[in-house]
Every structure is written in structure tokens, then in C-alpha cells.
VOROLUM-96422 format. One line per 5 residues: number of its first residue (from 1); their letters; for each residue x, y, z of N, C-alpha, C, CB. Coordinates in Angstrom, 2 decimals. Glycine has a CB too. Example, Ala and Ser with C-alpha at 12.3 -4.5 7.8 and 13.67 -1.06 7.14 Angstrom:
BEGIN
1) as) 13.19 -5.69 7.80 12.30 -4.50 7.80 13.20 -3.30 7.80 11.31 -4.47 9.05; 12.85 -2.25 7.08 13.67 -1.06 7.14 12.90 0.03 7.87 14.08 -0.60 5.72 .
! end
This chain:
BEGIN
1) mevra) 0.83 -1.19 0.00 0.00 0.00 0.00 0.88 1.26 0.00 -0.94 0.00 1.22; 0.31 2.34 -0.51 1.03 3.61 -0.56 0.47 4.54 0.51 0.91 4.26 -1.97; 1.38 5.25 1.18 0.97 6.21 2.19 1.03 7.60 1.59 1.86 6.11 3.47; -0.10 8.30 1.59 -0.16 9.65 1.03 0.27 10.66 2.11 -1.60 9.97 0.52; 1.19 11.54 1.75 1.60 12.59 2.68 0.45 13.58 2.86 2.87 13.33 2.17 .
6) kkalg) 0.13 13.87 4.09 -1.01 14.73 4.39 -0.52 16.09 4.87 -1.92 14.08 5.44; -0.93 17.11 4.15 -0.48 18.48 4.45 -0.90 18.90 5.86 -1.04 19.47 3.42; -2.08 18.48 6.28 -2.59 18.86 7.60 -1.72 18.32 8.72 -4.02 18.35 7.78; -1.03 17.21 8.45 -0.15 16.61 9.45 1.31 17.05 9.27 -0.24 15.09 9.39; 1.54 17.91 8.29 2.90 18.38 8.04 3.84 17.28 7.61 3.45 19.04 9.28 .
11) qhflt) 3.32 16.29 6.87 4.12 15.13 6.52 5.02 15.37 5.30 3.22 13.95 6.25; 6.29 15.09 5.49 7.27 15.03 4.40 8.10 13.80 4.71 8.17 16.37 4.30; 7.86 12.72 3.98 8.49 11.45 4.30 9.95 11.43 3.84 7.72 10.29 3.66; 10.83 11.10 4.76 12.24 10.96 4.44 12.43 9.75 3.54 13.10 10.83 5.73; 13.18 9.94 2.44 13.43 8.84 1.52 14.92 8.52 1.37 12.84 9.16 0.16 .
16) dlsva) 15.77 9.41 1.81 17.22 9.23 1.67 17.72 8.29 2.77 17.96 10.60 1.74; 18.14 7.09 2.39 18.53 6.08 3.36 19.80 6.47 4.12 18.74 4.75 2.67; 20.73 7.16 3.45 21.97 7.54 4.13 21.68 8.55 5.23 22.98 8.12 3.13; 20.73 9.45 4.99 20.35 10.42 6.02 19.71 9.69 7.20 19.39 11.48 5.46; 18.82 8.75 6.89 18.16 7.98 7.95 19.18 7.22 8.79 17.13 7.01 7.35 .
21) rniag) 20.15 6.62 8.12 21.19 5.86 8.84 21.99 6.78 9.75 22.13 5.14 7.83; 22.29 7.99 9.26 23.06 8.94 10.06 22.27 9.45 11.27 23.49 10.11 9.20; 20.97 9.62 11.09 20.13 10.07 12.22 20.10 8.98 13.30 18.69 10.40 11.75; 19.92 7.74 12.86 19.89 6.62 13.82 21.22 6.53 14.56 19.59 5.29 13.10; 22.31 6.77 13.85 23.64 6.70 14.47 23.94 7.86 15.39 24.69 6.62 13.42 .
26) altat) 23.21 8.98 15.20 23.44 10.16 16.03 22.90 9.99 17.44 22.80 11.37 15.39; 22.04 8.99 17.62 21.55 8.69 18.97 22.63 7.91 19.70 20.20 7.88 18.92; 23.32 8.56 20.60 24.43 7.92 21.30 24.00 7.25 22.59 25.51 8.93 21.60; 22.80 7.56 23.05 22.29 6.95 24.28 21.74 5.56 23.98 21.19 7.83 24.91; 21.55 4.78 25.01 20.99 3.44 24.89 19.77 3.34 25.80 22.05 2.34 25.25 .
31) gdvle) 19.11 2.18 25.76 17.95 1.98 26.62 16.66 2.28 25.90 18.06 2.84 27.86; 15.67 2.78 26.63 14.34 3.04 26.07 14.37 4.25 25.14 13.32 3.26 27.19; 13.73 4.09 23.98 13.70 5.16 22.97 12.30 5.24 22.38 14.76 4.90 21.85; 11.81 6.46 22.20 10.52 6.68 21.55 10.76 7.42 20.25 9.55 7.48 22.48; 10.31 6.83 19.14 10.37 7.52 17.85 9.05 8.23 17.61 10.70 6.52 16.70 .
36) vgpgt) 9.13 9.51 17.33 7.94 10.32 17.08 7.70 10.40 15.58 8.09 11.74 17.70; 6.52 9.96 15.14 6.15 10.06 13.74 7.00 9.23 12.80 6.22 11.47 13.31; 7.01 7.91 12.94 7.84 7.06 12.07 7.43 7.07 10.61 7.81 5.66 12.58; 6.20 7.47 10.30 5.78 7.57 8.90 5.83 6.24 8.18 6.63 8.56 8.17; 6.74 6.13 7.18 6.86 4.89 6.42 8.05 4.04 6.89 7.01 5.20 4.93 .
41) gvltq) 8.64 4.43 8.01 9.65 3.57 8.63 11.05 3.66 8.07 9.21 2.20 8.52; 11.37 4.71 7.33 12.72 4.83 6.75 13.77 4.93 7.85 12.80 6.05 5.82; 13.48 5.71 8.89 14.38 5.78 10.05 14.19 4.57 10.96 14.14 7.08 10.83; 12.95 4.16 11.10 12.60 3.04 11.99 13.42 1.79 11.69 11.12 2.71 11.87; 13.63 1.49 10.41 14.32 0.26 10.05 15.73 0.19 10.64 14.39 0.13 8.53 .
46) yller) 16.39 1.35 10.74 17.74 1.37 11.30 17.70 1.34 12.82 18.51 2.61 10.81; 16.68 1.91 13.39 16.54 1.85 14.85 16.22 0.44 15.31 15.44 2.82 15.31; 15.42 -0.28 14.52 15.08 -1.66 14.87 16.29 -2.59 14.80 14.00 -2.18 13.94; 17.29 -2.19 14.01 18.52 -3.00 13.91 19.39 -2.89 15.16 19.33 -2.58 12.68; 19.20 -1.82 15.92 20.04 -1.60 17.09 19.60 -2.48 18.26 20.01 -0.14 17.50 .
51) rdinl) 20.55 -3.23 18.79 20.24 -4.14 19.90 20.43 -3.47 21.25 21.12 -5.38 19.81; 20.92 -2.22 21.23 21.18 -1.52 22.49 20.05 -0.59 22.90 22.46 -0.73 22.39; 18.96 -0.59 22.11 17.82 0.25 22.48 16.53 -0.57 22.48 17.70 1.43 21.52; 15.60 -0.13 23.29 14.25 -0.70 23.33 13.32 0.31 22.69 13.80 -1.05 24.81; 12.96 0.08 21.44 12.26 1.08 20.64 10.74 0.94 20.75 12.68 0.97 19.20 .
56) kmiei) 10.10 2.09 20.95 8.66 2.22 20.77 8.42 3.38 19.83 7.92 2.42 22.14; 7.27 3.39 19.18 6.96 4.42 18.20 5.55 4.94 18.42 7.10 3.87 16.77; 5.35 6.21 18.12 4.00 6.76 18.14 3.72 7.44 16.81 3.81 7.76 19.31; 2.58 7.09 16.21 2.21 7.60 14.90 0.72 7.95 14.91 2.54 6.55 13.78; 0.40 9.15 14.45 -0.98 9.62 14.48 -1.76 9.22 13.22 -1.01 11.12 14.64 .
61) dresv) -1.04 8.95 12.13 -1.66 8.71 10.82 -2.02 7.23 10.65 -0.72 9.16 9.69; -3.29 6.95 10.46 -3.76 5.56 10.34 -3.12 4.84 9.16 -5.28 5.52 10.19; -2.98 5.53 8.01 -2.34 4.89 6.85 -0.91 4.48 7.17 -2.35 5.84 5.65; -0.20 5.33 7.87 1.19 5.02 8.24 1.23 3.86 9.23 1.88 6.25 8.84; 0.30 3.85 10.16 0.24 2.74 11.13 0.05 1.41 10.40 -0.92 2.96 12.14 .
66) dyllg) -0.90 1.38 9.47 -1.15 0.14 8.72 0.08 -0.26 7.90 -2.36 0.32 7.78; 0.74 0.74 7.31 1.95 0.47 6.51 3.06 -0.12 7.38 2.45 1.77 5.83; 3.29 0.48 8.52 4.35 0.03 9.41 4.09 -1.39 9.90 4.50 0.98 10.60; 2.86 -1.66 10.28 2.53 -3.00 10.78 2.63 -4.04 9.67 1.13 -3.01 11.39; 2.36 -3.61 8.41 2.43 -4.54 7.30 3.84 -4.80 6.81 1.62 -4.02 6.17 .
71) hfpqa) 4.73 -3.83 6.99 6.10 -3.95 6.46 7.15 -4.28 7.51 6.48 -2.68 5.79; 6.82 -4.06 8.78 7.79 -4.31 9.85 7.16 -5.18 10.94 8.31 -2.96 10.45; 7.34 -6.49 10.84 6.76 -7.38 11.85 7.18 -7.00 13.27 7.17 -8.82 11.56; 8.41 -6.44 13.40 8.91 -6.07 14.74 8.13 -4.90 15.33 10.39 -5.70 14.67; 7.34 -4.21 14.50 6.59 -3.05 15.00 5.41 -3.46 15.88 6.08 -2.21 13.84 .
76) hgrli) 4.97 -4.69 15.72 3.84 -5.16 16.53 4.24 -5.16 18.00 3.40 -6.59 16.08; 3.40 -4.52 18.81 3.68 -4.42 20.24 4.55 -3.24 20.60 4.33 -5.66 20.71; 5.11 -2.58 19.58 5.96 -1.41 19.82 5.31 -0.11 19.34 7.31 -1.59 19.12; 4.33 -0.24 18.45 3.75 0.92 17.79 2.47 1.37 18.49 3.47 0.61 16.32; 2.44 2.65 18.82 1.27 3.26 19.45 0.61 4.18 18.42 1.66 4.04 20.75 .
81) egdfl) -0.69 4.00 18.22 -1.41 4.92 17.34 -1.96 6.05 18.21 -2.56 4.19 16.55; -1.51 7.26 17.93 -1.97 8.38 18.74 -1.19 9.64 18.48 -1.89 8.03 20.20; -1.53 10.67 19.23 -0.94 12.00 19.10 0.12 12.18 20.18 -2.04 13.11 19.20; 1.36 12.40 19.78 2.44 12.57 20.75 2.13 13.69 21.73 3.76 12.85 20.03; 1.53 14.77 21.26 1.27 15.92 22.13 0.26 15.59 23.22 0.78 17.09 21.31 .
86) rlrle) -0.54 14.56 23.02 -1.54 14.17 24.01 -1.14 12.91 24.78 -2.89 13.94 23.34; -0.02 12.36 24.41 0.42 11.10 25.00 0.92 11.31 26.43 1.53 10.47 24.14; 0.49 10.44 27.34 1.04 10.45 28.70 2.33 9.63 28.67 0.00 9.86 29.75; 3.44 10.35 28.58 4.73 9.68 28.41 5.08 8.77 29.57 5.82 10.71 28.23; 4.62 9.13 30.76 4.91 8.30 31.93 4.21 6.95 31.87 4.51 9.04 33.20 .
91) difeg) 3.22 6.82 30.98 2.54 5.53 30.82 3.30 4.60 29.86 1.11 5.74 30.30; 4.24 5.16 29.11 4.97 4.37 28.10 6.24 3.77 28.69 5.32 5.25 26.88; 6.99 4.57 29.40 8.24 4.10 30.00 8.24 4.41 31.50 9.47 4.75 29.31; 8.76 3.51 32.27 8.79 3.71 33.72 9.90 4.67 34.14 8.96 2.39 34.43; 11.04 4.60 33.45 12.17 5.45 33.82 12.52 6.43 32.73 13.38 4.60 34.14 .
96) kfcii) 13.81 6.63 32.54 14.28 7.58 31.53 14.16 6.98 30.13 15.76 7.99 31.81; 13.97 7.85 29.15 13.87 7.40 27.76 14.30 8.54 26.85 12.40 6.93 27.41; 14.82 8.19 25.69 15.24 9.18 24.70 14.16 9.33 23.63 16.59 8.79 24.07; 14.24 10.43 22.90 13.27 10.71 21.84 14.02 10.96 20.54 12.38 11.94 22.21; 13.50 10.40 19.47 14.11 10.57 18.16 13.01 10.70 17.12 15.05 9.38 17.81 .
101) gnfpy) 13.30 11.38 16.03 12.30 11.44 14.98 12.49 12.59 14.01 10.95 11.53 15.58; 11.74 12.50 12.92 11.63 13.57 11.95 10.37 14.35 12.35 11.55 13.02 10.44; 10.56 15.40 13.14 9.41 16.10 13.72 8.65 16.87 12.65 9.86 17.05 14.83; 7.32 16.79 12.64 6.54 17.63 11.72 6.84 19.10 11.98 5.01 17.36 11.87; 7.12 19.85 10.93 7.53 21.24 11.10 6.47 22.07 11.83 7.82 21.86 9.75 .
106) nissq) 5.19 21.75 11.56 4.13 22.61 12.09 3.90 22.45 13.59 2.85 22.33 11.37; 4.47 21.41 14.20 4.29 21.24 15.65 5.62 21.04 16.38 3.36 20.05 15.93; 6.73 21.35 15.72 8.03 21.07 16.34 8.22 21.85 17.64 9.16 21.40 15.37; 7.77 23.10 17.68 7.92 23.88 18.91 7.09 23.27 20.04 7.49 25.35 18.68; 5.89 22.81 19.73 5.05 22.18 20.74 5.69 20.89 21.26 3.66 21.87 20.17 .
111) iffki) 6.34 20.17 20.38 7.04 18.95 20.80 8.16 19.30 21.78 7.62 18.19 19.57; 8.90 20.34 21.48 10.00 20.74 22.37 9.48 21.20 23.73 10.83 21.85 21.73; 8.37 21.91 23.75 7.82 22.34 25.03 7.35 21.13 25.85 6.65 23.33 24.81; 6.83 20.11 25.18 6.44 18.89 25.91 7.68 18.18 26.45 5.62 17.93 24.99; 8.74 18.14 25.65 9.99 17.54 26.11 10.50 18.27 27.35 11.05 17.56 24.99 .
116) ldhkd) 10.41 19.60 27.33 10.84 20.38 28.49 10.04 20.04 29.73 10.72 21.87 28.19; 8.77 19.74 29.54 7.92 19.35 30.68 8.38 18.02 31.28 6.45 19.26 30.25; 9.11 17.22 30.48 9.58 15.90 30.93 11.11 15.83 30.92 9.00 14.79 30.03; 11.74 16.98 31.09 13.20 17.08 30.93 13.98 16.14 31.84 13.65 18.49 31.18; 13.46 15.85 33.02 14.19 14.98 33.94 14.07 13.50 33.56 13.67 15.17 35.36 .
121) svpqv) 13.20 13.20 32.60 13.04 11.82 32.13 13.65 11.61 30.75 11.58 11.45 32.09; 14.02 12.71 30.07 14.51 12.62 28.68 15.96 13.08 28.61 13.62 13.46 27.72; 16.93 12.16 28.67 18.34 12.55 28.67 18.88 12.96 27.30 19.16 11.44 29.19; 18.22 12.51 26.23 18.74 12.86 24.90 17.61 12.90 23.87 19.83 11.85 24.45; 17.73 13.85 22.94 16.79 13.98 21.83 17.59 14.13 20.55 15.82 15.19 22.03 .
126) vcmiq) 17.27 13.34 19.54 17.86 13.51 18.21 16.69 13.72 17.26 18.75 12.26 17.78; 16.72 14.83 16.53 15.56 15.11 15.68 15.96 15.89 14.44 14.51 15.88 16.46; 15.12 15.72 13.43 15.26 16.51 12.21 14.11 17.51 12.18 15.28 15.60 10.92; 14.44 18.77 12.04 13.46 19.85 12.03 13.82 20.85 10.96 13.37 20.54 13.42; 12.99 21.83 10.77 13.27 22.90 9.81 14.59 23.56 10.17 12.12 23.95 9.79 .
131) kevae) 15.41 23.82 9.18 16.75 24.37 9.40 16.71 25.67 10.19 17.45 24.60 8.06; 15.77 26.52 9.89 15.66 27.81 10.57 15.41 27.61 12.08 14.52 28.64 9.96; 14.57 26.64 12.41 14.27 26.37 13.82 15.48 25.76 14.51 13.04 25.42 13.96; 16.17 24.86 13.81 17.37 24.23 14.37 18.43 25.28 14.69 17.94 23.19 13.40; 18.64 26.22 13.78 19.63 27.27 13.99 19.23 28.15 15.17 19.79 28.12 12.73 .
136) riaek) 17.93 28.40 15.28 17.44 29.23 16.39 17.70 28.55 17.73 15.93 29.52 16.22; 17.43 27.26 17.79 17.61 26.51 19.04 19.08 26.45 19.45 17.05 25.09 18.90; 19.95 26.25 18.47 21.38 26.08 18.75 22.12 27.41 18.88 22.04 25.26 17.67; 21.46 28.51 18.51 22.12 29.81 18.46 22.54 30.31 19.83 21.22 30.82 17.81; 23.61 31.08 19.85 24.09 31.70 21.08 23.54 33.12 21.20 25.63 31.70 21.11 .
141) pgtkt) 23.59 33.71 22.40 23.08 35.07 22.58 23.80 36.07 21.67 23.22 35.50 24.04; 23.07 37.10 21.29 23.66 38.17 20.51 23.25 38.17 19.05 25.12 38.09 20.59; 22.40 37.23 18.65 21.98 37.16 17.25 20.47 37.34 17.14 22.41 35.82 16.62; 20.01 37.67 15.94 18.59 37.94 15.73 17.74 36.67 15.82 18.39 38.60 14.39; 18.35 35.50 15.56 17.56 34.27 15.58 17.44 33.67 16.98 18.19 33.25 14.65 .
146) ygils) 18.28 34.11 17.88 18.23 33.65 19.28 16.90 34.09 19.89 19.44 34.23 20.12; 16.19 33.13 20.55 14.87 33.47 21.05 14.41 32.61 22.22 13.88 33.35 19.96; 13.11 32.53 22.38 12.52 31.85 23.54 12.97 30.40 23.63 11.00 31.92 23.46; 12.82 29.65 22.52 13.21 28.24 22.55 14.69 28.08 22.82 12.85 27.56 21.23; 15.50 28.99 22.29 16.95 28.93 22.54 17.21 28.95 24.04 17.68 30.12 21.85 .
151) vflqa) 16.60 29.89 24.74 16.83 30.04 26.19 16.29 28.84 26.95 16.18 31.32 26.71; 15.05 28.47 26.67 14.42 27.38 27.43 15.18 26.06 27.26 12.97 27.20 26.98; 15.53 25.73 26.02 16.20 24.45 25.78 17.65 24.48 26.25 16.16 24.10 24.29; 18.35 25.59 26.03 19.75 25.66 26.46 19.88 25.68 27.98 20.41 26.91 25.87; 18.80 26.03 28.67 18.85 25.99 30.14 19.02 24.57 30.64 17.57 26.60 30.73 .
156) wydie) 18.52 23.60 29.89 18.49 22.22 30.37 19.25 21.23 29.49 17.08 21.76 30.50; 19.58 21.64 28.26 20.23 20.72 27.32 21.44 21.38 26.64 19.23 20.26 26.26; 22.44 20.55 26.34 23.52 20.96 25.45 23.05 20.67 24.03 24.88 20.19 25.79; 23.13 21.67 23.17 22.60 21.56 21.81 23.73 21.41 20.80 21.74 22.80 21.47; 23.62 20.41 19.95 24.61 20.21 18.88 23.90 20.24 17.52 25.37 18.86 19.06 .
161) ylftv) 24.34 21.13 16.66 23.84 21.17 15.28 24.67 20.17 14.50 23.93 22.63 14.65; 24.06 19.08 14.03 24.82 17.98 13.43 25.02 18.12 11.92 24.12 16.67 13.72; 23.95 18.22 11.16 24.11 18.37 9.72 22.82 18.87 9.07 24.53 17.04 9.08; 22.98 19.38 7.87 21.86 19.94 7.09 21.38 18.90 6.08 22.27 21.26 6.37; 20.08 18.89 5.83 19.48 17.95 4.88 18.72 18.74 3.83 18.53 16.92 5.61 .
166) gegaf) 19.01 18.47 2.56 18.37 19.19 1.46 16.95 18.74 1.21 19.16 19.02 0.21; 16.23 19.55 0.43 14.83 19.28 0.15 14.62 17.95 -0.59 14.24 20.41 -0.66; 15.60 17.54 -1.38 15.45 16.34 -2.20 15.47 15.04 -1.44 16.51 16.31 -3.20; 15.71 15.09 -0.14 15.74 13.88 0.67 14.36 13.44 1.11 16.62 14.09 1.88; 13.33 14.20 0.68 11.97 13.93 1.15 10.99 13.76 -0.01 11.49 15.07 2.06 .
171) npppk) 9.88 13.11 0.31 8.76 13.01 -0.61 7.47 13.30 0.17 8.71 11.60 -1.30; 6.74 14.35 -0.17 7.10 15.40 -1.13 8.20 16.29 -0.55 5.85 16.25 -1.51; 8.99 16.92 -1.40 10.07 17.78 -0.89 9.49 19.03 -0.22 11.03 18.18 -2.03; 9.98 19.39 0.95 9.52 20.63 1.59 10.09 21.83 0.86 9.92 20.66 3.08; 9.61 23.01 1.20 10.08 24.23 0.56 11.30 24.81 1.26 8.97 25.26 0.52 .
176) vkssv) 11.71 24.15 2.34 12.85 24.65 3.12 13.83 23.50 3.39 12.37 25.29 4.47; 15.04 23.85 3.77 16.01 22.84 4.16 15.72 22.38 5.59 17.45 23.38 4.05; 16.24 21.20 5.91 16.06 20.64 7.24 17.42 20.47 7.90 15.31 19.28 7.17; 17.40 20.25 9.19 18.64 20.04 9.93 18.41 19.02 11.02 19.17 21.36 10.54; 19.48 18.31 11.35 19.44 17.33 12.44 20.23 17.90 13.61 20.01 15.92 11.99 .
181) irltr) 19.61 17.90 14.77 20.27 18.38 15.98 20.18 17.32 17.07 19.65 19.72 16.46; 21.10 17.42 18.03 21.09 16.50 19.17 21.06 17.33 20.45 22.34 15.54 19.15; 20.12 17.01 21.31 20.01 17.65 22.61 20.39 16.63 23.67 18.56 18.20 22.85; 21.36 16.98 24.50 21.80 16.08 25.57 21.63 16.81 26.90 23.28 15.63 25.36; 20.94 16.18 27.79 20.63 16.80 29.09 21.91 17.20 29.80 19.81 15.84 29.98 .
186) ngrts) 21.96 18.45 30.24 23.13 18.91 30.97 23.01 18.55 32.45 23.29 20.44 30.80; 23.95 19.00 33.24 23.97 18.61 34.64 23.11 19.46 35.55 25.36 18.64 35.14; 22.38 20.40 34.99 21.57 21.31 35.81 20.39 20.57 36.44 21.06 22.49 34.95; 20.25 20.72 37.72 19.11 20.12 38.43 18.10 21.17 38.85 19.59 19.36 39.64; 18.53 22.42 38.87 17.63 23.51 39.24 18.13 24.80 38.62 17.53 23.65 40.79 .
191) lgcde) 17.21 25.68 38.28 17.60 26.98 37.75 18.14 27.89 38.85 16.42 27.64 37.06; 17.75 27.62 40.08 18.15 28.48 41.18 17.23 29.68 41.33 19.57 28.95 40.98; 16.11 29.64 40.60 15.09 30.69 40.70 13.74 30.04 40.42 15.38 31.88 39.69; 12.69 30.79 40.60 11.36 30.26 40.32 11.20 30.02 38.81 10.25 31.23 40.85; 10.95 28.78 38.43 10.94 28.43 37.01 9.78 29.07 36.27 10.89 26.93 36.85 .
196) ntfrs) 8.62 29.18 36.91 7.47 29.81 36.25 7.73 31.28 35.98 6.20 29.65 37.09; 8.35 31.96 36.95 8.69 33.38 36.76 9.74 33.53 35.66 9.20 34.00 38.08; 10.71 32.63 35.66 11.75 32.62 34.62 11.11 32.52 33.24 12.74 31.44 34.84; 10.19 31.59 33.08 9.54 31.41 31.78 8.75 32.65 31.39 8.61 30.19 31.80; 8.04 33.22 32.36 7.22 34.39 32.08 8.08 35.58 31.65 6.39 34.77 33.32 .
201) ivkaa) 9.21 35.76 32.31 10.11 36.87 31.97 10.71 36.67 30.59 11.22 36.99 33.02; 11.14 35.47 30.28 11.71 35.20 28.95 10.68 35.44 27.86 12.24 33.75 28.87; 9.46 34.95 28.07 8.40 35.13 27.07 8.05 36.61 26.90 7.14 34.35 27.48; 7.96 37.33 28.02 7.63 38.76 27.93 8.74 39.53 27.22 7.40 39.34 29.33; 9.98 39.19 27.52 11.11 39.88 26.91 11.14 39.68 25.40 12.42 39.40 27.52 .
206) fgqrr) 11.01 38.45 24.96 11.07 38.17 23.52 9.77 38.50 22.81 11.43 36.72 23.28; 8.70 38.66 23.58 7.43 39.08 22.99 7.53 40.49 22.43 6.31 38.99 24.02; 8.47 41.27 22.93 8.73 42.62 22.41 10.24 42.77 22.24 8.16 43.73 23.37; 10.81 41.91 21.42 12.26 41.77 21.35 12.97 43.01 20.84 12.60 40.61 20.48; 12.28 43.91 20.19 12.92 45.13 19.70 13.03 46.19 20.80 12.15 45.70 18.51 .
211) ktmrn) 12.34 45.97 21.89 12.39 46.92 23.00 13.46 46.51 24.01 11.00 47.02 23.68; 13.86 47.48 24.82 14.79 47.16 25.90 14.04 46.39 26.98 15.45 48.45 26.48; 14.79 45.72 27.83 14.17 44.96 28.91 13.36 45.88 29.83 15.25 44.21 29.71; 13.78 47.10 29.98 13.06 48.05 30.84 11.63 48.26 30.34 13.80 49.41 30.89; 11.47 48.33 29.03 10.13 48.53 28.46 9.31 47.25 28.43 10.25 49.08 27.05 .
216) slkpf) 9.94 46.15 28.01 9.17 44.90 27.89 8.79 44.31 29.24 9.97 43.88 27.10; 9.55 44.66 30.28 9.27 44.11 31.62 8.61 45.12 32.55 10.55 43.60 32.26; 8.00 46.15 31.99 7.33 47.16 32.81 6.32 46.56 33.80 6.62 48.14 31.92; 5.49 45.60 33.39 4.54 45.02 34.34 5.24 44.32 35.52 3.64 44.03 33.62; 6.37 43.68 35.25 7.11 43.00 36.31 7.72 44.02 37.29 8.21 42.11 35.71 .
221) iaaka) 8.23 45.11 36.72 8.82 46.17 37.55 7.74 46.80 38.43 9.51 47.25 36.66; 6.58 47.06 37.82 5.49 47.66 38.58 5.00 46.75 39.70 4.33 48.00 37.64; 4.92 45.46 39.42 4.47 44.49 40.43 5.49 44.40 41.57 4.26 43.11 39.80; 6.77 44.42 41.22 7.83 44.40 42.23 7.74 45.64 43.12 9.22 44.31 41.56; 7.54 46.80 42.51 7.43 48.05 43.26 6.24 48.03 44.20 7.32 49.24 42.31 .
226) ereqw) 5.14 47.46 43.74 3.94 47.38 44.59 4.16 46.45 45.77 2.74 46.90 43.77; 4.79 45.29 45.51 5.06 44.34 46.60 5.97 44.96 47.66 5.70 43.05 46.05; 6.98 45.68 47.18 7.97 46.26 48.10 7.53 47.61 48.66 9.30 46.42 47.38; 6.37 48.10 48.14 5.84 49.40 48.55 6.87 50.52 48.29 5.46 49.37 50.05; 7.45 50.48 47.10 8.43 51.48 46.71 7.74 52.73 46.19 9.37 50.92 45.65 .
231) gaeet) 8.42 53.82 46.35 8.01 55.06 45.71 8.69 55.19 44.37 8.33 56.27 46.60; 8.49 56.33 43.72 9.04 56.55 42.38 10.56 56.50 42.38 8.57 57.89 41.82; 11.17 57.04 43.41 12.64 57.08 43.45 13.24 55.69 43.57 13.10 57.95 44.61; 12.64 54.87 44.45 13.15 53.50 44.64 12.91 52.65 43.39 12.48 52.83 45.87; 11.76 52.84 42.77 11.46 52.10 41.53 12.45 52.48 40.42 10.01 52.39 41.07 .
236) aafss) 12.73 53.77 40.33 13.68 54.24 39.31 15.08 53.68 39.58 13.73 55.78 39.28; 15.45 53.60 40.85 16.77 53.06 41.20 16.87 51.59 40.81 17.04 53.23 42.71; 15.79 50.84 41.06 15.77 49.41 40.70 15.89 49.23 39.19 14.47 48.75 41.21; 15.14 50.01 38.45 15.11 49.83 37.00 16.27 50.52 36.29 13.81 50.35 36.44; 17.18 51.12 37.06 18.35 51.75 36.45 19.49 50.75 36.23 18.84 52.90 37.31 .
241) dpvfd) 19.30 49.52 36.70 20.30 48.47 36.49 20.60 48.36 34.99 19.82 47.10 37.07; 21.88 48.31 34.60 22.25 48.25 33.17 21.60 47.10 32.40 23.74 48.13 33.05; 21.21 46.03 33.08 20.60 44.90 32.37 19.31 45.33 31.68 20.32 43.74 33.33; 18.64 46.34 32.24 17.38 46.78 31.66 17.58 47.63 30.40 16.59 47.58 32.68; 18.83 48.00 30.12 19.13 48.74 28.90 19.28 47.81 27.70 20.40 49.56 29.08 .
246) lrper) 19.38 46.50 27.97 19.66 45.54 26.91 18.37 45.04 26.25 20.44 44.36 27.47; 18.54 44.53 25.05 17.45 43.81 24.40 17.62 42.32 24.72 17.44 44.06 22.84; 16.54 41.54 24.67 16.59 40.16 25.18 17.62 39.26 24.52 15.26 39.54 25.02; 17.92 39.47 23.23 18.86 38.57 22.56 20.28 38.70 23.09 18.86 38.84 21.06; 20.53 39.72 23.93 21.87 39.88 24.52 22.05 39.06 25.79 22.12 41.35 24.82 .
251) lgved) 20.98 38.48 26.30 21.03 37.78 27.58 21.09 36.27 27.39 19.82 38.16 28.43; 22.05 35.64 28.07 22.13 34.18 28.07 21.26 33.61 29.19 23.58 33.72 28.23; 21.28 32.30 29.32 20.46 31.62 30.34 20.77 32.17 31.74 20.70 30.10 30.31; 22.06 32.26 32.08 22.43 32.72 33.42 22.00 34.16 33.65 23.94 32.58 33.63; 22.01 34.97 32.60 21.56 36.36 32.72 20.07 36.41 33.04 21.86 37.14 31.43 .
256) fvalt) 19.30 35.55 32.38 17.86 35.51 32.65 17.57 34.96 34.05 17.14 34.66 31.60; 18.39 34.03 34.51 18.23 33.53 35.88 18.48 34.66 36.87 19.20 32.34 36.15; 19.58 35.41 36.67 19.91 36.52 37.55 18.82 37.59 37.52 21.26 37.13 37.15; 18.27 37.82 36.33 17.19 38.80 36.20 15.94 38.34 36.95 16.86 39.03 34.71; 15.63 37.05 36.83 14.46 36.50 37.53 14.60 36.68 39.04 14.28 35.02 37.20 .
261) lkfk) 15.82 36.48 39.55 16.06 36.63 41.00 15.84 38.06 41.47 17.49 36.18 41.34; 16.00 39.02 40.58 15.77 40.41 40.96 14.31 40.66 41.29 16.22 41.35 39.85; 13.44 39.82 40.72 12.00 40.02 40.91 11.41 39.15 42.01 11.27 39.75 39.62; 12.25 38.58 42.84 11.76 37.75 43.95 10.88 38.58 44.87 12.94 37.14 44.73 .
! end
């Protein structure tokens, strides 16, 4: 049977076997592994060959599920039909597990936010995503592409940009290039500040990335002044810190942590 790529699911099936082999080899961790969106199994076939991993797969597309079960006998008992974004990951693996896959471009950011929610259970991620998103995630502070995902993911993972994949490696070919990146959990166990406040500050800062931190964080400054019962002079003294003169792309993870602590 033939599996039709569905635009609504953001499907672009990988057809280049050498790329698939390289992605499978980029997973350096062992143990439990979840492949997101196996599609027609081009990557799956190389993962199934590995004896050092216990592979499970999740696929939302019924045609792909039928194809995988028909072409890969080993998929029986390993393949879950469902939506990764709605999946209770703790029901699949009891302990730590890695994630690998050719992520659909239209939900790649949502996938990363879900991974962040399970960061203490996911020691490594190897994925192929849109090149622009990959560069943004791996980017260092000081560039225009550095943003919210860069900060959130770099807080908890070491990011490696592995290689670029051209449009011709897919059917149908996407309109953009793709890239493979590897995320490996770093040694951080805590940010050292309130994580919800950290996220809120990062989102607010990049939500108005052309403004200085003083302007984009006005609500936070006002709330701090109210809590501390500051007058205009004390509020002005607080917001005169040089960090508030910067735009968000100039701040690294540790800078945002230090900034969050100012609002305790």
C-alpha cells in the first residue's frame, strides 16, 4: 500500500537512506527510545537493527500505522497509534527514555515544550526539524535568531547542530532545508530561581524583542514596586540596572536567571 503525505499533518516522508542511517547513528544513548512520527519507517528500520535500544513508536496517521505494521513485523507491540502531544509519556516508560524522529515542522515547537515538561526523564533527543528552527535553538546570545526556545532548551540541554538535509531527501520535498540536531541533558538540576517566573520573563522579553528589557518588563517592575511598597525614586533606582538597557537577545540563560532573581 502507498501512504499519502497529508499536508494537515505536516508530513514530508524521508526517503534518503543515508540520512536515515546517520540520524539513527546520532543517537548515542541506549535503553528506552521513543520515535515520534515514524511515517513509512525509513528511520525506523535502522533503529530496529540496534540491539542496544528498546524502541517504541507513536504515529498519528492511520495509513502510516497500517503500513508500518504490514512492512515491519517487529513493530507489533511497539507501535502506538496516537498524538504525541496528548500522550502520557509516563505511561509508556517507567524510567528515563530518549526521543528521536523527523518532527513535523508545524508542531516542532510544541514537541519541544512537551519535552521540556519531561526534561528529567529525557536525557537525549535527536531530531530533524526545519533548518531555521534548528539554527534558532542552537544559536548563542547576541543574534537575531536567538529566542525563547533557545533560552528554554539551552537551560536544560547541550545543543549540537549535526548536519543539514536538502529538500530532495523527502517526498514530497519541503520548501525549506532541514537540519538534524542533538540535545543532551546537561547537569543542571535547578535553575536556582522560580521556574514559572523565569519562563514568564523570557516570554515577555522576547514578545517585544525590539524593545529594551526596561520597556518589555514594565509590568514586572510595577508588580515588584507594589510588593515592596516602593516610591518613584526606589522604583527608578531598581530599573536603572544596566541589564534593563539591553534587548533580550543579549542575555544568556544565566543572565535571565539573575534577572528573575531580581524580581523575587
